[in-house]
N, C-alpha and C positions, 0 to 999 in steps of 0.2 A: 493518469486517469483521462478518460475521454467522455465527452458528452454528459458532464455533470448537470444536475438539475438546477435551473435558475429559480430560486425561491421567491425573488421579488420581481416586480414588473420592471423596475429601472436599474436595480443593482445586480451586478454579477458577484458571485461568491469570491472570497479570499481563501482558497482551499489550502489545507495542509493535511498530511497523512500521519497516522500513528501506526507503527509497525510493532507487532507483539509476537514473540515466539513462545509457544507452549504456555501462554499466560504468565510468563516469568520475566522475560527480557523485553524491554520496551524502548523504542527510539521514536523521535518525532522529527519530521522534515521541516524545512523552512516553509514560510507562507508564500504562495504565488498570488500576487494581487490581481483581482478582477479577471478570473479565467474560468471557463467551462471545460478547458482541456489542459490542465496543468501537467507539466513534466518536470520532475525534480532533479534527475540525474545526480542523486546522492547515493552514497554507498554506506552500508552498515555491515559490520562483521557479526554474523549470526552463529551461535553454537547450536547445532541441530543434530538429531539422529533420524533414522528412517521414519519413525513414527511421529516426528515433530509436525506441528501445524503452525504456519505463519499466517497471522491475521493482519490485514491492512484495512484500516478504517480511515475514511476521508471526512473531514469536518470543515465547516465554514467558520473562519475566525470571527467574522462579524456577528454571527448568530449564536455564539457560545453562551452569551449571557442569558438567553431565553431557553428554558429547559426543553431539551429534545429538538430544538430548531436547528442546531448546528450540524447535525448528522446528515451527511450526503450519500453515504454508501459504504459497503465493506465487501471484502472477499477473504475466504479462507483457502490457503494453499497447502496441500499435503506434500511434504518434502519428497516422500517416496514416489510421487507422481511426476516430479519435475527435475530431480537430481540427474546430472549427466556427466559427472566426473568424480572419480574416486582418487584421492591423493593422500597417502599416509593415514588412512583410516578416517579421513574427513571428507566431506562432500562439499563441492562448490556448486552453488545453484545460481542460475541466472534467470531472472524474471523479465519477460518482455511481452509485447502484444501477442495475443493468442495465435495470430497468423504467422508469427516469427519464431515460434517454438519448433525446434527440429523434430521431425517425426522419426520414430525408430523403424 
């Protein structure tokens, strides 16, 4: 994530991401302490089909106790829009910054 919202005047968020596939499979990243630009470099094995949607939600661990204050942002990614390799009936998908996604 880049340029997350700084919710407090003095405190930076402690962000983590929740990755969900088709509202069924869920993974959670580790927490990156005091960062507006966290990078997790973590891998999750996702089972997807062309119509699958991967949702990534970013939360501030410090603010989770206060209702709705911990949410920092989210993105929905349609697998059919980003898949780039077919192997044995499965698709491998790589998510990176928008300017790094190969153009067809």
